[in-house]
Phi, psi and omega in degrees: 000130174266096190293349183283331180267009185283130171224122195287351184288306189222082181249144173283126180300334181284310184253350179071006178272159181292142168262102187258175178304329181281339174291150172279081186253154173234134174258138179283127183291347184263306181264350180063029174264137180270147176229145171286142176303320182289333178289330178279356183056044177254154181282168176298332182285323183293317174310307178302310179304313182288320181292332178260002175277148181266001178281151180291149175236129183235138178287169188300325181298307180305316183290329175287329173294318182296326176296337188258016173287134187283150174222138173217103194062232178273358182274134176234131180102139186301323184294309175309315186288313178308319182295313175299321181291317182299311178307308179302314182298318180290329178285321179290316183291352175279340181286180184304143182284345179271093179284351171293338177244123181285136174307150179267165164080203183294327187287328181288320178297308181302315179301318178295312181303315186290317179297319181290326179293317181295320178291321181298314185290325180288314190273328189268335178245012176275000000 
């Protein structure tokens, strides 16, 4: 590491040197960190394609984090999933405490529909 080139404003996390306007640099659209194209081991042709593209570019760190996001049906992220599960839990715990006997009438129908919906969401779209 060359400590003479360290500038806290725009440093490439690979080499720790400043990414200047004269460098072929790419900014991750997710974390907003700049990288030297040479540090990413991309060719000049790849750099030109990426810099002229309207597509987003993400660094390897952000790509790795995105692949580990929990998904459950259409829900993404553990917080969203936890909120739905907590809401369902709170609703179910309001019902009769004896779960060996299904509720009757409209409450029973609602209970069965809600359990079926949650099972369907979990099994079909995960």
